[in-house]
C-alpha positions as CSV (number, residue, x, y, z in Angstrom):
1,M,142.6,149.4,98.2
2,P,146.4,149.2,98.3
3,V,148.3,151.1,100.9
4,I,150.3,154.0,99.5
5,Q,153.9,153.6,100.8
6,K,155.7,156.9,101.6
7,C,159.5,157.2,102.0
8,F,160.4,157.9,105.6
9,V,163.5,160.0,104.6
10,P,162.9,163.7,105.5
11,N,162.1,165.9,102.4
12,C,162.1,162.9,100.1
13,G,158.4,162.8,99.3
14,F,158.4,159.8,97.0
15,T,155.4,157.5,97.3
16,S,154.3,154.2,95.7
17,A,151.8,156.3,93.7
18,D,154.6,158.1,91.8
19,M,155.3,157.4,88.2
20,P,157.6,155.8,87.2
21,P,157.0,153.4,90.1
22,R,159.5,153.4,92.9
23,I,160.8,150.3,94.8
24,F,160.2,150.5,98.5
25,F,162.1,148.6,101.3
26,N,160.8,148.1,104.8
27,V,162.8,150.0,107.4
28,P,164.0,147.3,109.8
29,R,162.0,146.6,113.0
30,S,165.1,145.8,115.0
31,E,167.7,147.9,116.8
32,F,169.2,148.4,113.3
33,R,166.3,150.9,112.8
34,H,168.3,153.5,114.8
35,Q,171.1,153.4,112.3
36,W,168.7,154.0,109.4
37,F,167.2,157.0,111.2
38,A,170.7,158.4,111.9
39,A,171.8,157.9,108.3
40,A,168.6,159.7,107.0
41,G,169.1,162.5,109.5
42,K,165.8,161.7,111.1
43,K,165.1,161.9,114.8
44,P,163.0,159.2,116.5
45,A,160.9,162.0,117.9
46,D,159.8,162.7,114.3
47,E,157.7,159.5,114.5
48,G,156.3,160.2,117.9
49,K,157.5,160.4,121.5
50,R,159.7,157.3,121.1
51,L,160.8,155.1,118.2
52,S,158.5,152.2,118.1
53,L,159.8,149.1,116.5
54,K,156.3,148.1,115.5
55,T,155.6,151.1,113.2
56,I,155.8,150.1,109.6
57,L,158.1,152.5,107.7
58,Y,159.4,152.4,104.1
59,C,162.5,153.7,102.4
60,C,162.5,154.2,98.6
61,D,165.1,153.1,96.1
62,A,166.4,156.6,95.6
63,H,168.5,156.2,98.8
64,F,170.3,153.0,97.6
65,D,172.6,152.0,94.8
66,L,170.6,149.0,93.7
67,H,173.4,147.4,91.7
68,Y,175.5,147.1,94.8
69,D,173.0,147.2,97.7
70,V,170.6,144.5,96.5
71,D,170.9,140.8,96.1
72,D,170.2,139.4,92.6
73,Y,169.5,142.8,91.1
74,E,170.6,141.7,87.6
75,V,168.1,138.8,87.8
76,F,165.4,141.3,88.8
77,K,166.2,143.5,85.8
78,I,166.2,140.6,83.4
79,C,162.8,139.3,84.7
80,K,161.3,142.8,84.4
81,A,162.6,143.3,80.9
82,Q,161.1,139.9,79.8
83,G,157.8,140.7,81.5
84,S,158.1,137.7,83.7
85,E,157.6,137.6,87.5
86,A,160.6,139.2,89.2
87,P,161.9,138.1,92.5
88,Q,161.3,140.4,95.5
89,L,164.3,142.6,96.0
90,R,166.2,142.3,99.3
91,L,168.9,144.5,100.6
92,K,172.2,142.9,101.4
93,K,172.9,142.4,105.1
94,G,174.1,145.6,106.8
95,V,173.1,148.0,104.0
96,I,171.6,151.3,105.2
97,P,170.3,154.2,103.1
98,H,173.3,156.2,101.9
99,I,172.1,158.4,99.0
100,F,170.3,161.5,99.8
101,P,169.7,163.5,96.6
102,T,168.4,167.1,96.8
103,V,166.0,166.6,94.0
104,T,162.4,166.2,95.1
105,P,159.6,164.4,93.1
106,S,158.2,167.8,91.9
107,D,161.7,168.9,90.7
108,E,162.1,165.6,88.7
109,N,159.4,166.8,86.3
110,L,161.6,169.8,85.4
111,F,164.1,167.3,83.8
112,E,161.5,165.6,81.7
113,E,160.5,168.8,79.9
114,N,162.2,169.7,76.6
115,I,163.1,173.3,77.0
116,E,164.5,174.9,73.9
117,P,167.4,177.1,74.8
118,E,167.2,180.7,73.7
119,R,169.3,181.4,70.7
120,E,170.7,184.8,69.8
121,N,171.8,185.9,66.4
122,T,175.2,187.1,67.7
123,P,178.2,187.1,65.4
124,V,181.0,184.8,66.5
125,A,184.6,185.4,65.6
126,V,186.4,182.2,64.6
127,K,190.2,182.0,64.4
128,V,191.4,180.1,61.4
129,P,195.0,178.9,61.4
130,L,197.1,180.2,58.6
């Protein structure tokens, strides 16, 4: 059974089980990890008493601008569109999460609904030039 990946960013809530599928990147297991935590506003204590470099953590694509932050993103898009095997996406060196939208996965569904605006039969005055 595949492991469900969950984004480590506080209040993000995206998982690999979401539809449409998200892209997940491994949070670095080096000292660079501290920069990712700081950027996300996450304290190492959130993951336990100390920040272990062995813990596997993921960050979803919502926190990156894939066009600029990923190597060969255009190749990836073309392969996906053609249905061929796409290369694994890799972040460019030094990139850290930098987009933190306030929309949560449950809020995203609100944008997918077609909500008909209420219409009123209110007379409107129109000025016509003479």
